SERO-4910 file (N, C-alpha, C, O; in steps of 0.05 Angstrom, whole numbers):
BEGIN
 pado doro    nc1    nc2    nc3   cac1   cac2   cac3    cc1    cc2    cc3    oc1    oc2    oc3
  Unk    A  -1193   -343   2178  -1188   -370   2186  -1173   -385   2163  -1173   -375   2140
  Unk    A  -1161   -407   2170  -1145   -422   2151  -1156   -450   2148  -1166   -462   2166
  Unk    A  -1152   -460   2123  -1161   -488   2118  -1147   -507   2136  -1159   -527   2146
  Unk    A  -1122   -503   2142  -1106   -522   2159  -1118   -522   2187  -1118   -543   2200
  Unk    A  -1127   -499   2197  -1139   -498   2224  -1165   -514   2225  -1171   -527   2245
  Unk    A  -1180   -512   2204  -1205   -527   2202  -1199   -557   2201  -1211   -573   2215
  Unk    A  -1180   -564   2183  -1174   -593   2180  -1164   -605   2206  -1169   -629   2211
  Unk    A  -1150   -590   2222  -1140   -600   2248  -1163   -609   2267  -1158   -625   2285
  Unk    A  -1187   -598   2262  -1209   -604   2280  -1227   -626   2269  -1246   -634   2282
  Unk    A  -1220   -636   2246  -1236   -657   2233  -1223   -684   2234  -1200   -687   2245
  Unk    A  -1236   -705   2224  -1225   -732   2225  -1224   -742   2253  -1203   -753   2262
  Unk    A  -1246   -739   2268  -1246   -746   2296  -1273   -755   2305  -1293   -752   2290
  Unk    A  -1275   -765   2329  -1301   -771   2341  -1307   -750   2362  -1289   -740   2376
  Unk    A  -1332   -742   2363  -1340   -719   2380  -1365   -726   2396  -1384   -736   2384
  Unk    A  -1365   -721   2422  -1389   -725   2438  -1411   -705   2429  -1405   -682   2422
  Unk    A  -1436   -715   2429  -1459   -699   2422  -1479   -700   2446  -1488   -721   2453
  Unk    A  -1485   -677   2457  -1503   -676   2480  -1532   -677   2471  -1539   -672   2448
  Unk    A  -1550   -683   2490  -1578   -683   2485  -1587   -654   2478  -1605   -650   2461
  Unk    A  -1574   -634   2489  -1581   -606   2483  -1574   -600   2454  -1589   -586   2440
  Unk    A  -1551   -610   2444  -1544   -605   2416  -1565   -617   2398  -1572   -606   2377
  Unk    A  -1574   -641   2405  -1596   -653   2389  -1621   -637   2391  -1637   -636   2371
  Unk    A  -1626   -624   2413  -1650   -607   2416  -1649   -583   2396  -1668   -576   2384
  Unk    A  -1625   -572   2394  -1621   -550   2374  -1627   -561   2346  -1641   -548   2331
  Unk    A  -1616   -585   2340  -1620   -596   2314  -1649   -603   2309  -1659   -600   2286
  Unk    A  -1662   -613   2330  -1691   -620   2327  -1707   -596   2319  -1724   -597   2301
  Unk    A  -1702   -573   2333  -1717   -549   2327  -1711   -538   2299  -1729   -531   2283
  Unk    A  -1685   -537   2292  -1677   -526   2266  -1686   -544   2244  -1696   -535   2223
  Unk    A  -1683   -571   2247  -1692   -589   2227  -1722   -587   2222  -1730   -587   2199
  Unk    A  -1737   -586   2243  -1766   -584   2240  -1774   -558   2227  -1793   -556   2211
  Unk    A  -1760   -536   2235  -1766   -510   2223  -1761   -511   2193  -1776   -499   2177
  Unk    A  -1740   -524   2185  -1734   -527   2156  -1756   -543   2142  -1764   -536   2120
  Unk    A  -1765   -565   2155  -1786   -581   2143  -1811   -563   2139  -1824   -565   2118
  Unk    A  -1818   -548   2160  -1842   -531   2158  -1840   -509   2137  -1860   -501   2125
  Unk    A  -1815   -499   2133  -1812   -477   2114  -1811   -487   2085  -1809   -471   2066
  Unk    A  -1811   -514   2081  -1807   -525   2055  -1829   -546   2048  -1823   -569   2042
  Unk    A  -1855   -537   2050  -1876   -556   2045  -1878   -566   2017  -1889   -588   2012
  Unk    A  -1868   -551   1998  -1869   -558   1970  -1842   -568   1960  -1832   -559   1940
  Unk    A  -1830   -585   1976  -1803   -596   1969  -1804   -608   1941  -1823   -621   1933
  Unk    A  -1782   -604   1927  -1780   -614   1899  -1785   -644   1899  -1777   -658   1917
  Unk    A  -1797   -653   1877  -1804   -681   1874  -1779   -699   1877  -1781   -721   1889
  Unk    A  -1756   -689   1866  -1732   -706   1867  -1720   -707   1895  -1701   -722   1899
  Unk    A  -1730   -690   1913  -1719   -690   1940  -1739   -700   1961  -1733   -704   1984
  Unk    A  -1765   -704   1952  -1786   -711   1971  -1786   -742   1974  -1790   -757   1956
  Unk    A  -1781   -750   1999  -1780   -779   2005  -1801   -787   2025  -1799   -809   2037
  Unk    A  -1821   -770   2028  -1842   -776   2048  -1836   -760   2073  -1813   -754   2080
  Unk    A  -1858   -752   2087  -1855   -733   2110  -1836   -744   2131  -1819   -729   2140
  Unk    A  -1839   -769   2139  -1823   -779   2161  -1793   -780   2153  -1776   -772   2169
  Unk    A  -1787   -788   2129  -1759   -789   2120  -1748   -761   2117  -1725   -756   2124
  Unk    A  -1764   -743   2105  -1755   -715   2103  -1747   -703   2130  -1727   -690   2132
  Unk    A  -1764   -709   2150  -1758   -698   2177  -1732   -709   2187  -1716   -695   2200
  Unk    A  -1727   -735   2183  -1702   -747   2192  -1678   -735   2177  -1657   -729   2189
  Unk    A  -1681   -731   2151  -1660   -718   2135  -1654   -690   2145  -1631   -682   2148
  Unk    A  -1675   -675   2151  -1672   -648   2161  -1659   -647   2188  -1643   -630   2194
  Unk    A  -1666   -666   2205  -1654   -668   2232  -1624   -673   2229  -1608   -659   2242
  Unk    A  -1617   -694   2214  -1588   -700   2211  -1573   -677   2198  -1550   -671   2206
  Unk    A  -1585   -665   2177  -1571   -643   2164  -1567   -619   2183  -1546   -607   2182
  Unk    A  -1587   -613   2199  -1585   -591   2218  -1563   -596   2238  -1547   -578   2245
  Unk    A  -1561   -621   2248  -1540   -627   2267  -1512   -623   2255  -1495   -610   2267
  Unk    A  -1509   -633   2230  -1483   -630   2217  -1475   -601   2214  -1452   -594   2220
  Unk    A  -1493   -584   2205  -1486   -556   2201  -1481   -542   2228  -1463   -525   2230
  Unk    A  -1497   -548   2248  -1492   -536   2274  -1466   -545   2286  -1452   -529   2298
  Unk    A  -1458   -570   2282  -1432   -579   2292  -1409   -565   2278  -1390   -556   2290
  Unk    A  -1411   -562   2251  -1390   -548   2237  -1390   -518   2245  -1368   -507   2247
  Unk    A  -1413   -506   2248  -1414   -478   2257  -1399   -475   2284  -1385   -456   2288
  Unk    A  -1404   -494   2303  -1391   -493   2329  -1360   -494   2326  -1346   -480   2341
  Unk    A  -1350   -510   2307  -1322   -511   2302  -1311   -485   2290  -1292   -474   2300
  Unk    A  -1325   -476   2270  -1316   -451   2256  -1316   -427   2274  -1298   -412   2274
  Unk    A  -1337   -425   2290  -1340   -402   2308  -1317   -400   2327  -1310   -377   2335
  Unk    A  -1304   -422   2334  -1283   -422   2354  -1255   -419   2341  -1235   -417   2356
  Unk    A  -1253   -418   2315  -1227   -415   2301  -1219   -385   2300  -1237   -368   2300
  Unk    A  -1193   -379   2299  -1184   -351   2297  -1194   -338   2271  -1195   -351   2250
  Unk    A  -1201   -313   2273  -1208   -297   2250  -1230   -310   2233  -1229   -310   2209
  Unk    A  -1250   -320   2247  -1271   -335   2233  -1298   -321   2234  -1319   -332   2227
  Unk    A  -1299   -295   2243  -1324   -281   2247  -1341   -280   2222  -1365   -286   2222
  Unk    A  -1329   -273   2199  -1344   -271   2174  -1353   -298   2164  -1375   -300   2154
  Unk    A  -1336   -318   2167  -1343   -345   2158  -1367   -355   2175  -1385   -368   2164
  Unk    A  -1366   -351   2201  -1388   -359   2218  -1414   -344   2211  -1435   -356   2211
  Unk    A  -1412   -318   2205  -1435   -302   2198  -1447   -313   2172  -1472   -316   2170
  Unk    A  -1431   -320   2153  -1441   -330   2128  -1454   -358   2132  -1474   -364   2119
  Unk    A  -1443   -374   2150  -1455   -400   2156  -1484   -396   2166  -1502   -410   2158
  Unk    A  -1487   -377   2185  -1514   -372   2196  -1533   -363   2174  -1556   -371   2174
  Unk    A  -1523   -345   2156  -1541   -335   2135  -1549   -358   2116  -1571   -356   2104
  Unk    A  -1532   -378   2114  -1538   -401   2096  -1554   -422   2109  -1565   -440   2096
  Unk    A  -1556   -422   2136  -1567   -444   2151  -1598   -446   2150  -1609   -467   2154
  Unk    A  -1611   -423   2145  -1640   -424   2143  -1650   -404   2122  -1641   -381   2122
  Unk    A  -1668   -413   2105  -1680   -396   2085  -1711   -399   2088  -1721   -421   2086
  Unk    A  -1725   -376   2093  -1753   -377   2099  -1769   -387   2075  -1792   -396   2078
  Unk    A  -1758   -386   2051  -1773   -395   2027  -1766   -424   2020  -1773   -434   1999
  Unk    A  -1751   -438   2037  -1746   -466   2033  -1718   -472   2023  -1705   -454   2013
  Unk    A  -1710   -497   2025  -1683   -505   2017  -1677   -501   1988  -1653   -499   1981
  Unk    A  -1697   -499   1971  -1692   -496   1942  -1678   -470   1936  -1664   -467   1916
  Unk    A  -1680   -450   1954  -1668   -424   1950  -1641   -421   1964  -1629   -400   1964
  Unk    A  -1631   -442   1976  -1605   -442   1989  -1584   -450   1968  -1585   -472   1957
  Unk    A  -1566   -432   1963  -1546   -437   1942  -1518   -439   1954  -1512   -427   1974
  Unk    A  -1501   -453   1940  -1472   -454   1948  -1467   -473   1971  -1484   -488   1980
  Unk    A  -1442   -473   1980  -1433   -490   2001  -1441   -480   2028  -1447   -456   2032
  Unk    A  -1442   -498   2048  -1451   -490   2075  -1431   -471   2088  -1438   -453   2103
  Unk    A  -1405   -476   2083  -1384   -459   2094  -1368   -447   2071  -1359   -461   2053
  Unk    A  -1364   -420   2072  -1348   -406   2053  -1330   -387   2067  -1339   -371   2084
  Unk    A  -1304   -387   2061  -1285   -368   2073  -1263   -362   2053  -1259   -376   2034
  Unk    A  -1248   -340   2059  -1227   -331   2042  -1200   -339   2055  -1196   -336   2079
  Unk    A  -1182   -349   2038  -1155   -355   2047  -1135   -347   2025  -1135   -358   2003
  Unk    A  -1119   -327   2031  -1099   -317   2012  -1111   -311   1985  -1100   -318   1964
  Unk    A  -1134   -297   1986  -1146   -288   1961  -1163   -309   1947  -1174   -304   1925
  Unk    A  -1164   -333   1958  -1179   -355   1945  -1204   -361   1962  -1203   -362   1987
  Unk    A  -1227   -365   1949  -1251   -372   1962  -1252   -403   1967  -1249   -418   1948
  Unk    A  -1255   -410   1992  -1256   -439   1999  -1285   -446   2007  -1297   -432   2024
  Unk    A  -1296   -467   1996  -1323   -476   2003  -1322   -505   2013  -1308   -522   2002
  Unk    A  -1337   -510   2034  -1340   -537   2045  -1370   -543   2050  -1384   -526   2062
  Unk    A  -1379   -565   2040  -1407   -572   2044  -1410   -595   2064  -1392   -613   2065
  Unk    A  -1431   -596   2079  -1435   -616   2100  -1455   -637   2090  -1476   -631   2080
  Unk    A  -1448   -662   2094  -1466   -685   2088  -1469   -702   2113  -1453   -700   2131
  Unk    A  -1490   -718   2113  -1494   -735   2137  -1500   -764   2128  -1510   -769   2106
  Unk    A  -1494   -782   2147  -1500   -811   2143  -1512   -820   2170  -1499   -817   2190
  Unk    A  -1536   -832   2169  -1550   -837   2194  -1546   -865   2206  -1559   -873   2225
  Unk    A  -1527   -880   2194  -1519   -906   2205  -1541   -927   2205  -1539   -948   2218
  Unk    A  -1563   -923   2189  -1583   -944   2187  -1571   -969   2176  -1555   -968   2157
  Unk    A  -1576   -993   2188  -1562  -1017   2181  -1566  -1026   2152  -1550  -1040   2141
  Unk    A  -1588  -1017   2139  -1593  -1025   2112  -1580  -1006   2091  -1581  -1011   2067
  Unk    A  -1569   -984   2101  -1556   -965   2082  -1527   -972   2079  -1512   -975   2098
  Unk    A  -1519   -976   2054  -1492   -986   2047  -1474   -964   2036  -1450   -969   2032
  Unk    A  -1485   -941   2029  -1469   -921   2015  -1470   -893   2029  -1491   -885   2039
  Unk    A  -1447   -880   2029  -1447   -851   2034  -1454   -838   2007  -1440   -842   1987
  Unk    A  -1475   -822   2007  -1486   -811   1982  -1486   -781   1982  -1492   -768   2002
  Unk    A  -1479   -770   1959  -1480   -741   1955  -1495   -735   1929  -1487   -745   1907
  Unk    A  -1516   -719   1931  -1533   -714   1908  -1517   -704   1884  -1501   -685   1886
  Unk    A  -1520   -717   1861  -1504   -711   1838  -1509   -683   1827  -1491   -669   1819
  Unk    A  -1535   -675   1827  -1541   -649   1816  -1529   -627   1833  -1517   -608   1823
  Unk    A  -1531   -630   1860  -1519   -610   1878  -1488   -610   1875  -1476   -589   1875
  Unk    A  -1477   -634   1871  -1448   -636   1868  -1439   -620   1843  -1419   -605   1845
  Unk    A  -1454   -622   1821  -1446   -607   1797  -1449   -577   1802  -1433   -561   1792
  Unk    A  -1470   -569   1816  -1474   -541   1821  -1452   -529   1838  -1447   -505   1837
  Unk    A  -1439   -545   1855  -1418   -536   1872  -1390   -535   1858  -1370   -528   1870
  Unk    A  -1390   -543   1833  -1364   -544   1818  -1352   -516   1818  -1365   -496   1811
  Unk    A  -1327   -514   1826  -1313   -488   1827  -1318   -472   1851  -1305   -451   1856
  Unk    A  -1338   -481   1868  -1345   -466   1892  -1338   -482   1918  -1339   -471   1940
  Unk    A  -1330   -507   1915  -1328   -525   1938  -1303   -542   1935  -1299   -556   1915
  Unk    A  -1285   -542   1955  -1261   -559   1954  -1268   -587   1963  -1253   -605   1957
  Unk    A  -1290   -590   1977  -1297   -617   1987  -1319   -617   2007  -1333   -597   2011
  Unk    A  -1322   -640   2020  -1344   -645   2038  -1335   -655   2065  -1314   -667   2068
  Unk    A  -1351   -648   2085  -1348   -659   2112  -1373   -677   2117  -1395   -667   2114
  Unk    A  -1369   -702   2123  -1391   -720   2129  -1393   -723   2159  -1373   -729   2173
  Unk    A  -1417   -720   2170  -1423   -725   2198  -1437   -752   2199  -1459   -755   2189
  Unk    A  -1424   -771   2212  -1434   -799   2212  -1444   -806   2240  -1427   -809   2258
  Unk    A  -1470   -810   2242  -1481   -819   2268  -1511   -824   2265  -1523   -812   2247
  Unk    A  -1523   -841   2281  -1552   -844   2280  -1565   -821   2294  -1552   -806   2309
  Unk    A  -1591   -818   2290  -1606   -797   2304  -1603   -801   2334  -1606   -823   2345
  Unk    A  -1598   -779   2348  -1595   -777   2377  -1571   -791   2389  -1569   -797   2412
  Unk    A  -1551   -796   2372  -1526   -810   2380  -1512   -793   2401  -1513   -769   2401
  Unk    A  -1498   -807   2419  -1481   -794   2439  -1454   -787   2428  -1440   -770   2439
  Unk    A  -1446   -800   2406  -1420   -794   2394  -1424   -793   2364  -1438   -810   2352
  Unk    A  -1412   -774   2351  -1412   -772   2322  -1384   -773   2311  -1365   -765   2324
  Unk    A  -1382   -784   2287  -1357   -785   2273  -1356   -763   2252  -1374   -760   2236
  Unk    A  -1336   -746   2254  -1331   -725   2234  -1309   -735   2216  -1286   -740   2225
  Unk    A  -1315   -738   2190  -1294   -747   2172  -1273   -724   2168  -1277   -701   2175
  Unk    A  -1251   -732   2156  -1233   -712   2145  -1246   -700   2121  -1267   -710   2111
  Unk    A  -1236   -678   2111  -1247   -666   2086  -1245   -686   2063  -1224   -697   2058
  Unk    A  -1268   -690   2050  -1269   -709   2028  -1266   -692   2002  -1284   -676   1996
  Unk    A  -1244   -694   1988  -1239   -676   1965  -1261   -678   1944  -1272   -699   1939
  Unk    A  -1268   -655   1932  -1288   -653   1912  -1282   -673   1889  -1300   -687   1880
  Unk    A  -1257   -674   1880  -1250   -692   1858  -1254   -721   1865  -1260   -737   1848
  Unk    A  -1250   -728   1891  -1255   -756   1899  -1284   -763   1894  -1290   -784   1883
  Unk    A  -1302   -745   1902  -1331   -750   1899  -1338   -752   1870  -1356   -768   1862
  Unk    A  -1326   -736   1853  -1331   -737   1824  -1325   -764   1813  -1337   -772   1792
  Unk    A  -1307   -779   1825  -1299   -805   1816  -1316   -828   1827  -1314   -851   1819
  Unk    A  -1333   -822   1847  -1351   -842   1858  -1371   -851   1837  -1378   -835   1819
  Unk    A  -1382   -875   1840  -1403   -885   1822  -1428   -868   1824  -1435   -859   1846
  Unk    A  -1441   -863   1801  -1465   -847   1801  -1489   -864   1793  -1489   -876   1771
  Unk    A  -1508   -867   1811  -1532   -882   1805  -1554   -875   1825  -1548   -860   1844
  Unk    A  -1578   -884   1821  -1601   -878   1838  -1602   -900   1860  -1603   -923   1854
  Unk    A  -1603   -891   1885  -1604   -909   1908  -1633   -914   1916  -1649   -895   1920
  Unk    A  -1641   -939   1918  -1667   -946   1929  -1690   -931   1917  -1693   -930   1893
  Unk    A  -1706   -918   1934  -1730   -903   1925  -1724   -874   1921  -1743   -859   1915
  Unk    A  -1699   -866   1922  -1692   -838   1916  -1699   -832   1887  -1698   -850   1870
  Unk    A  -1706   -807   1881  -1715   -800   1854  -1693   -786   1839  -1698   -777   1816
  Unk    A  -1670   -783   1850  -1649   -769   1836  -1623   -784   1839  -1618   -796   1860
  Unk    A  -1605   -782   1819  -1580   -797   1821  -1561   -784   1842  -1563   -760   1847
  Unk    A  -1544   -801   1853  -1525   -791   1873  -1497   -803   1867  -1495   -824   1854
  Unk    A  -1477   -790   1877  -1450   -801   1877  -1447   -818   1902  -1453   -809   1924
  Unk    A  -1439   -843   1899  -1441   -862   1921  -1415   -877   1926  -1401   -886   1907
  Unk    A  -1408   -879   1951  -1384   -895   1960  -1393   -913   1982  -1405   -904   2001
  Unk    A  -1386   -939   1980  -1393   -957   2002  -1384   -946   2028  -1362   -936   2031
  Unk    A  -1402   -948   2048  -1396   -936   2074  -1372   -948   2087  -1357   -933   2101
  Unk    A  -1367   -974   2084  -1343   -986   2096  -1318   -974   2083  -1298   -970   2097
  Unk    A  -1318   -969   2057  -1295   -957   2044  -1292   -928   2053  -1270   -919   2058
  Unk    A  -1315   -914   2055  -1314   -886   2064  -1302   -884   2092  -1286   -866   2097
  Unk    A  -1310   -902   2109  -1299   -901   2137  -1270   -907   2137  -1255   -894   2152
  Unk    A  -1260   -926   2122  -1232   -933   2121  -1215   -909   2109  -1193   -904   2118
  Unk    A  -1227   -895   2090  -1212   -875   2075  -1212   -848   2089  -1191   -834   2088
  Unk    A  -1234   -840   2101  -1237   -813   2110  -1243   -810   2140  -1244   -787   2150
  Unk    A  -1245   -832   2155  -1254   -829   2182  -1235   -842   2202  -1218   -858   2194
  Unk    A  -1236   -833   2228  -1220   -846   2248  -1227   -875   2251  -1250   -883   2247
  Unk    A  -1208   -892   2258  -1212   -921   2258  -1228   -930   2282  -1237   -953   2282
  Unk    A  -1233   -914   2301  -1245   -923   2326  -1275   -918   2328  -1286   -918   2350
  Unk    A  -1288   -912   2306  -1317   -907   2307  -1332   -932   2296  -1328   -940   2273
  Unk    A  -1349   -943   2312  -1364   -967   2305  -1393   -959   2298  -1407   -948   2315
  Unk    A  -1401   -964   2273  -1429   -958   2266  -1449   -974   2283  -1469   -963   2291
  Unk    A  -1443   -999   2287  -1461  -1016   2303  -1464  -1006   2332  -1486  -1004   2342
  Unk    A  -1441  -1000   2344  -1442   -990   2372  -1456   -963   2374  -1470   -958   2393
  Unk    A  -1453   -946   2354  -1466   -920   2354  -1496   -922   2355  -1510   -905   2366
  Unk    A  -1507   -943   2342  -1536   -946   2342  -1547   -953   2369  -1571   -948   2375
  Unk    A  -1530   -965   2386  -1540   -973   2413  -1536   -951   2434  -1549   -951   2455
  Unk    A  -1518   -932   2428  -1511   -911   2448  -1523   -884   2440  -1510   -867   2428
  Unk    A  -1549   -881   2447  -1564   -857   2438  -1578   -845   2462  -1584   -858   2482
  Unk    A  -1583   -819   2459  -1599   -805   2479  -1629   -812   2476  -1637   -821   2454
  Unk    A  -1644   -809   2497  -1673   -813   2495  -1686   -791   2479  -1681   -768   2485
  Unk    A  -1701   -798   2458  -1715   -777   2443  -1733   -760   2460  -1736   -736   2455
  Unk    A  -1745   -772   2481  -1762   -757   2499  -1746   -735   2513  -1756   -713   2517
  Unk    A  -1722   -742   2522  -1705   -722   2535  -1697   -700   2516  -1697   -676   2523
  Unk    A  -1690   -707   2491  -1683   -687   2471  -1707   -668   2467  -1703   -643   2466
  Unk    A  -1731   -679   2464  -1754   -662   2459  -1762   -646   2483  -1772   -624   2480
  Unk    A  -1757   -656   2507  -1762   -641   2531  -1745   -616   2531  -1754   -594   2538
  Unk    A  -1719   -619   2524  -1701   -596   2523  -1710   -577   2501  -1708   -552   2504
  Unk    A  -1719   -588   2478  -1727   -571   2456  -1752   -555   2462  -1757   -534   2450
  Unk    A  -1769   -564   2481  -1793   -550   2488  -1789   -528   2509  -1808   -513   2515
  Unk    A  -1765   -526   2520  -1760   -505   2540  -1762   -477   2528  -1758   -474   2504
  Unk    A  -1769   -458   2545  -1772   -430   2536  -1756   -410   2553  -1760   -386   2551
  Unk    A  -1738   -420   2570  -1723   -402   2587  -1703   -386   2570  -1700   -391   2546
  Unk    A  -1691   -366   2582  -1674   -347   2568  -1650   -361   2555  -1641   -351   2534
  Unk    A  -1641   -383   2566  -1619   -397   2554  -1627   -423   2540  -1610   -440   2535
  Unk    A  -1652   -426   2534  -1662   -450   2522  -1652   -452   2492  -1646   -431   2480
  Unk    A  -1652   -476   2481  -1645   -478   2453  -1663   -461   2434  -1653   -449   2415
  Unk    A  -1689   -460   2440  -1706   -443   2424  -1698   -414   2424  -1695   -402   2402
  Unk    A  -1694   -403   2447  -1687   -374   2449  -1660   -369   2436  -1657   -349   2422
  Unk    A  -1641   -386   2441  -1614   -382   2430  -1615   -384   2399  -1602   -369   2385
  Unk    A  -1630   -404   2388  -1632   -406   2359  -1646   -382   2347  -1638   -373   2326
  Unk    A  -1666   -371   2361  -1680   -347   2350  -1661   -324   2349  -1663   -307   2331
  Unk    A  -1642   -322   2368  -1622   -301   2367  -1603   -305   2344  -1596   -286   2330
  Unk    A  -1595   -330   2340  -1575   -336   2319  -1588   -333   2291  -1575   -324   2272
  Unk    A  -1613   -342   2289  -1626   -343   2263  -1653   -329   2264  -1674   -341   2264
  Unk    A  -1653   -302   2265  -1678   -287   2268  -1697   -292   2245  -1722   -290   2250
  Unk    A  -1688   -298   2221  -1706   -304   2199  -1722   -329   2203  -1743   -333   2191
  Unk    A  -1712   -346   2221  -1725   -372   2226  -1744   -371   2250  -1757   -391   2256
  Unk    A  -1746   -348   2264  -1760   -348   2290  -1789   -358   2287  -1797   -375   2304
  Unk    A  -1804   -349   2268  -1832   -358   2265  -1833   -389   2262  -1850   -402   2274
  Unk    A  -1815   -400   2246  -1816   -429   2241  -1805   -444   2265  -1814   -466   2270
  Unk    A  -1786   -433   2279  -1776   -446   2303  -1798   -448   2324  -1800   -469   2338
  Unk    A  -1813   -427   2327  -1835   -427   2347  -1856   -448   2339  -1867   -462   2356
  Unk    A  -1862   -449   2313  -1881   -469   2303  -1870   -497   2307  -1885   -516   2313
  Unk    A  -1844   -500   2302  -1832   -526   2305  -1834   -536   2334  -1840   -559   2338
  Unk    A  -1830   -518   2353  -1832   -526   2381  -1860   -536   2387  -1863   -554   2404
  Unk    A  -1880   -524   2376  -1908   -531   2382  -1915   -559   2373  -1932   -572   2385
  Unk    A  -1901   -569   2353  -1909   -595   2342  -1890   -617   2350  -1893   -640   2342
  Unk    A  -1870   -611   2367  -1852   -631   2377  -1865   -649   2397  -1853   -668   2408
***
């Protein structure tokens, strides 16, 4: 696959179905369950952690769907799946979410999310993780949407060096510093002009409908399909479904 082919699919608004959120609900909860001893600097309370895991899961699944459909992307898609779930918790997940080779060069892209909460003013990227990705990551893709949104905004690739120049400080009750850019500036700089944060908060799927889909067990259900894609996560996915 080529970086240009990936870039052509970004910087746009994309519809998100209730079924896609069901996949994210299961994967996000499985990640929460697999990571009960989350590091102090990442632990923001159970409810907030679950929301972070939900949004993060959606972002990676959306990027996987894009990558999977690109030419010559089999190995990149395989590596994404291997990176998507670790049974020993997120602390053991290393490197960028997407890694591929182009003309002998390793290209890394990491996925971040912004949940459009009205009190959040910054697009934030953990500073420690940013430093660890130095030399491994050309930049970031931000998925901007509230939980259960019907439409998500996919930014253009945000260059690694751009993020290095963002202000670094601790936001709110977070326990670790992050690189921060005001969300209005981020939207003007990296996003399509036609995505409204306020409108996105009003146009959402019913959480009950999303969870109904996540509880299905048919051969083509989100649970069964995720277990096929992520066999290492099967135990946690089944447990996740039980507590939805």
